[in-house]
N, C-alpha and C positions, 0 to 999 in steps of 0.2 A: 821944684822937686816935690814929690809926693811920698812923704815918709809913712811907713807902716810900722805900727808898734809891735815889737816882739818880746818874748819873755814876760808877758803879763802875768803868767802863772807864778813867776818867781818875784813879782813886785819890782822887777827891774826897770820896766818902762823904756827900754832902749828902742830907738826907732831907726829903721833901715830903709834906704831907697836905692835900688840897683838901676843904673842907666846904661843901656847899650849904645855903643857908638855906631852910627849908621843904621840903616833900615833892614839890612839883610846880610848874609854871609853864605859862601859856598862850602861844600865839603872840602877838607884839606886846607882851608884858610884858618885864620886865627880870629876868634872873637874878642873884641876889645870893649872895655866899658869902665865904669866907675861904681864902686859901692860906697855910698854916702850914708853915714850913721851918726846918730846924735844921742848923747848920754841921757839917762833918766835922772831921777831925784838924788841918786847917791853915786859914789865911786864904785866901779866894778872892774874886775879883771876879765877881759875877753880872752878866752883860750884860743880862738881861731875863727876865721870866717872861711866858709866853703861855699863853692858854686856847684849846683847839680844841673846837668842838662837832662831833661826829663821828657818822656814821650807817653802819650795816652794810647794804650794798646788794647785791642779787642781780644778777649780770651773765650774760647769755646769749651764748655764743660758739659758733656752730655748733650741734652737738647737745649741747653741754655747758653746765652752769651752775656758777657758783662765787660766792662771797661775798667782797666786799672792802669796805674802809672809806673813806668819803668825808668830808673835812672841809668843812663848809658855813659855818662862821663861825670865824675866827681873830682874837683880839684880845689886844693886849699890856696886861698889867694891872700891871706894874712895870717900871721902867727900870733903869739900871745902879746898883749899890750894892756896898759891900764887905761881905762875909759873914765875920765872924771865927769862928775855930774854936770849935765847940760852942755858939754863940750861937743863940737861938730868936727868930724874928720872925714876924709875921703881916701879911698884905697883903690888905685887903678889896678886893672887886671888884663891879662891876655891869655886866653886858653885856646888849645887846638880843637878844631871841629873834626871829629873822626871822618874818614872817608866814606863810611857806610851810613852816615847820618841821612835820614830820609828827607826828601824834598817836601817843603811845606809852603812854598810860594812859587809862583810862575809869572814872569812879566811884572813883578812887584805886587801881584794880587795873591791873597791867601788861597791855598789849594783846599777845596771843599773836602771835609772829612778829616783833615789833619790837625792835630794839635801838639805842638812841640813848645817847650818853654825852658826858662832858666828859674831855678829856685835858689834863693840865698839862705844859707844856714849860719846861724850865730851860735858859737859854743860859749856858754856862759853858765856859771854856777854848776859845773859838772853835767850839763845837759845840752841838747841840741834843739833849736826851734827853727822851723822851716817857714819862710815867708811864702806869699802867694806865688803862683806861676806867671812870670813875665813872658809874653809871647816871644818865640824865637822863629824868625822867617829864614828858612834855608832855601836858597835858589839852586836850580840844577847846574851841574857842570856843563861846559860847552858841549861836550859829546852827548851828555843826557838830553840837553836842550835840542840837539840835532835829531835825535831818535824821536823825541816827543813831537817835534815839528814834522818829522817824516810821516808819523801816524796821522797827523792832521791832514797832510797832503794826500794820504791814501784814502782819505774819507772817513776815518774813525772819529767817533764823537766822544769826548770825555764824559764819564758818568760820575765817578767819585774816586776817592782814595782813602785807604785806611792802613792801619798797622796790625798785623796778626802775630800772635805769640808763636815762636818756633825758631829754630836755626837751620838755615839752608846750607848745602854744601859749599864751602869756600867763604862762608860768612863767620864773623865773630860776634854778631849781635844776637841777643835773645829774642829778637822779633824781626819782621821783614815787612816791607811796604808793598802793597798792591795798588797799582794805579789802573783803574777799571774803565774800559771803553765799550761803547756800542759799535758793532761793526757797521761800516758805511761803504759807499761806492761799490766796486765790483765784489768786494769781500762780504757784502751783506748775504750773498748767495751761499757762502761757505760757513760763516760763523754768525752766531748771535752776539757774543760778547768776547772781549779779549782782556786779559789781565797781564800787566807788565811789572816786573820787578827788577831793580838794578842792584847789583852787588859791585860797588866801586872800590878801586884801589889807587895807589899813587900813579901807576903807568897805564892801566887799562881798567875796563869794567866788563862784567858779564851782564848780559840781558837775558832775562828769563820770561818767556811768553807761554801763556796758557789760554787756549781758545776752547769755547764750547759750541757745539752745534746740536740744537735739539731737533729730533726727528718728527715725523707727523704723529697722527693719532696712534696710540699704543705702541709708539716706537721709543726706545730708551734714549737718554742723552749720552753724549760722548764728550770726552775732553781730549785735547791733544797738547803736548808740551814741546817746547824747543828752547834751546839754550846756545847763545853764541857770544863771542868775545869781540869787543871794540877797543882798539888801541888808541890812545889820545893823540898820538903823533901820525895816525893814518889819514889818508885823504878822506874828508867827510863824506864823499860820495860812496865809499866802501861800506859805511854804516847803513846807507839806504839800500845798497844791494844786499847786504846781510839780512836786513829786516825782511825785505820782500822774499828772499830765498827761504827764510824761516817760515814765513806765512804759507808760501806754497808747499813746503815740505809737510807742514801740519795738515794742510787740506788733503794732500795726497795720501798721507798716512791713514786717514780715516775714509779715503775714497770720496772725498767731498769735491775734489778739484778735477 
């Protein structure tokens, strides 16, 4: 275990180590783990232990962009207790992963451009102290995985992923994920790039597509949007058909198809 010292400013010297069970989790599942902590040089009353699910989000402000952290779930995993000097304790936890949690790993590999994590907060001496951000790897739902695989089969090539500040229709999050692709295959004639956003729920998810097609010299760029719904209990082939239909509709809408 790798303990990190918290509350140094208060002279407490309490050390905390949060260990997640398993290497990843999916939206709608429960994240399990253990908070291990060790007392400092004196007895202290711990008022509570909290876990924050945190995402690093890009924010546009005028002509500038910067990154900031958003907490999208905060849960108390331990109440008040007395922590004696030098004593070691462990607190198991189990917290739900929201359905709209962004994807941060595919096939067990981190998704480039994404940073999700878990922060441990210790309430002590009337103040909160946050630990470092422990990486959180969220894998796609089976339906999301199928749509991503369909894009690969259609020749689209992954570019990057990021989180943008803002709330989309049907979403409860203060940010949304964009998974960006270079167009490939037959779609290279119609689009330059494609952006994909999932808004997932317990029974179904919405898929939002935005494609751009840049014209020639002195020709302005255009964007096209489409949104469709995929039910988790539907035939997987229906998602392929809905995706292809959405791409064709976007191309026709701009006269590209």
